[in-house]
N, C-alpha and C positions, 0 to 999 in steps of 0.2 A: 173475386177478390177476398182475401182473408182479412178479417178485422181483429184488432187487438185492443184490449182495454187495460186501464191502469187500476192497480189495487189502491194506490194512494199517491197523492201529489203533495210535496212539501213546499211551503212558502219559504221565502228567504230568511224569515225570523226563526225558523226551526233550529233547535240546538242539536249537538251531536247525540245527546241522550234521546231526543225525540226521534231521530233517524233510526237509532238502534231499537228503540222500543216499538216502533210502528212500521218498520220496513219488512218484517217477516223473517228476519235473521234468527230471532229466538226460536221460531217454529222449526227452522232448518236444523238448529243445534239439537232441539228436542228430538227431532226425527233421527238425527245421527246417533244420539244416545240410545235409540231403539234399534240400531243396527244398520241404518241406511248410510249411503255415501252421498253427501250433499255438497253443493257448491253455491256460493254467493259471488256475484260478479258486478263490478262497477265498470261501466263502459261509456266512453264518450270522447270527444275531441280534446286535444291538449288545452289545458287552461280551464276546463269545465268544472273542476273541483273534485276529481276522483281521489287524489292523494289526500286532500283535506278530509274527505268523507271517510276514507278507509283507515288512515293512520293518524289523522290530525294534521295541523299546519306544519310543514317541514321546518320552519324557523324555530319551532319549540325545542329542537334538538341541537341548535347551534350554540357555539361558545360555552359548551359544558352546562347548559341550562337543564334544570330538572323539568320534565314535561308536566304540564298542567293536567291533572286527571279530568277536569271538566272538558278539555279539548280532545281527549282520547277518541279515536275513531272506531269504526266497526270492528277492526281486527282486535284491538285491545279489549274492547267491551265484550266481544265474543269469547275471548279466552277467559275473561273473568267470569262470565256467565257459565261457561262450560265447566270450569272447575267447581263453581258453586253447586251445579247440578250433579257432578260426579261424586261430590262428597255425600250426597244423599243416596247414592247407589251402594248396595252392599257388595262385599267381596273386594279382592285386590285389583288394583288398576295399574296398567302400564300405559303411559302417555308419551307419544313420540311426535316430534315436530320437525319439519323441514321448511326452508325458505329459499325460493329461487326466483330468478328473473329470466325472461325471454326477451332478447333484444336482437333485432335483425335475424330472426329465426335461429338464434343461438341460445342455448341454455346455460345460465351462469348460476353457480351455487353461491348464495349470499351468506351462508354460515361458515363455509370452509374457506378461509382466506388463503390457505396454502394451495388450493386448487386453481391452477392457472389456465387449465385447458377448458374448452367448452365441453359440456357433458352430452352424451348421446341419449336419445330417446329410443327405447327398445320395446318390444312386445313379446310376451310369452303366454302360453296357454293358461298357466296357473295365475299369473299376476296381471295379465292384460298389459296396457301401456304403463311404462314406468321410466324413470330417469336413472340411467346407470351411474353408479358410484356417487349418488347424491348423499350428502352428509345429513344424517338424521340424529337429532338430539333427544335423549330421553329426559323428560321433565317430571320431577317429583312434585313440584309445587308451582303455583302461579308465578311466584317471584322468579323462578328459574327461567321460564319461558319469556316473561316480560323483560328480563335482563338481556336475554339474547336478542330480542326484537329491538330494544332500545339501542343496544350497541351497534347493530347493523344500520339503524336509521341515522345515527350520528355521523357515520362515515360515508353514507351512500350519496351519490349524485342523483337527485330526484329528476333533474331535467331530462335525462336521457332514456328513462325506462319506457318500455312498451307494455310489458306485462309482468307484474310481480304476483307471486302466489305463495300464500302461507298454507301449508298442508299439515293438519293436525289429525293424528289417528290415535285411537285408544283401544286397548283390549282389557277386559276385566273378567275375572273368574268368579262367578257367583255360586256359592255353595249353600244348599238348603238342607239342614239336618232335620230329618223327620224322626222325632223321638218315638212315635208310635211303632214304626217298623224297623227302627234302628238302622236305616239306610241313609246314605248321603248321596245326593244327586249333585252333579257339577255341570254348570253351563258356562261356556266360553262365548262371549259376545264381542263383536268388533264393530266399531263405528268410525266414521271419517267425515271431516268437514274441511273444505277447501275455500279459501277466500282469495279472489282474484281482482286485480286492478288493471284494467286493459284500456288501450287506446287504439283507434283504427282509422 
């Protein structure tokens, strides 16, 4: 029999900030910044608090309300932390994001409201598994990606989703000018973080 252990157990008094600071998500983002592809998953039965944990309480987006930053979930806090860390990295960055839902084994693009058809999951030798025709947004600032996320959450019906996935990838070109030899070396690095909220 295989045994599993917990890294941490949170009590019901834990805040959203506590969950983000001590759940290990920061470590995943740091690893992604070093070129790894990382995934954070919230899994549990309906009503167990996955949406609250990952995006904050759904009612915070109702009736045109401005979301309370104290109630931001793992996704918003991850994006904020990611941009803070990327600012410390030298070189130019390109940050792209997608947002999709899987419901009844069908893939739905949550960013492209003009896409009425379910999207197909494909595989290729170069890309591995990917979602064909998935809308990808290039985000220059944290405000850009947060605005996209907030707009989707205001209109989305939370009660029906099975799996939502925020997929953020970045590429940055780091150039090191060596004045001693007058040569310039260039390094292109790719990182990826996926945040999933699933029920089963």
